[in-house]
N, C-alpha and C positions, 0 to 999 in steps of 0.2 A: 310365522303368522304375517299376513299382509294387512297393513293398515291403509284404509282409504280416507283421504282428506277432503272428499267431496263436500261434506256438510260445512266444513270450515271455509272452503273456497267459495261456495255459493253464498255463505253469509257475508264474506268480505266483499263480494261483487254485488250483493243485494239482489240475487237472482232466486227465483222459485223453481221447484222441481218441474212444475207445469210449463214454465217458460223454456227451460232447457229441453224438455221433451218436444214441445211444439217446434222449436227452432232447429233441433237436430234430427228429428224423426225417430229418436230412440224411444222405445217403449217406456211409458211412465213407471211401470212396475220395476223395470231394470234399474232405472235411475234411483227409485226409492230404495231398492235393496242395497245399492252402492252407498247411498246417503246414510242409511242406518247400519251399514256394515254387516248385513246379513247375507250378502251374495256369496255363493260358493263357487261360482264360475262366471266368467265374463268373456264375451267374444272380443278379440283384438280390434275388430272394426268399431265396437262401442267405445273402447278406450281411445282409439284414434280420433273418433268423432268428438268425444268429450274434450280431449286435449286441444284439438283444433278450435272448437267453439269457444273454450275458455281461455285460449291462448296461453297454455301452460305445457310443461313437459310431463312425460309419464312419471318421472321421479317426483314431481310436485304433487301429483295425484295419488300415487301409490308408494308405499314405503314398506320394506321388509323389517319387521320387528324381530330381533333376535333376543330370546330370553336367556 
């Protein structure tokens, strides 16, 4: 299972989903699905854009949870 830390990161940086969408050009629905961890697939371009915009690594955004 993949855990997405987008909600935590946006909270720490005091950013809103709408701000990230507007500034990155990523569809708001895509960001919302990542935020609430309901996304089933994500383009690598989206991950790259989010990491660049938030100035984080992929490992900080996504984590593999092993049960």
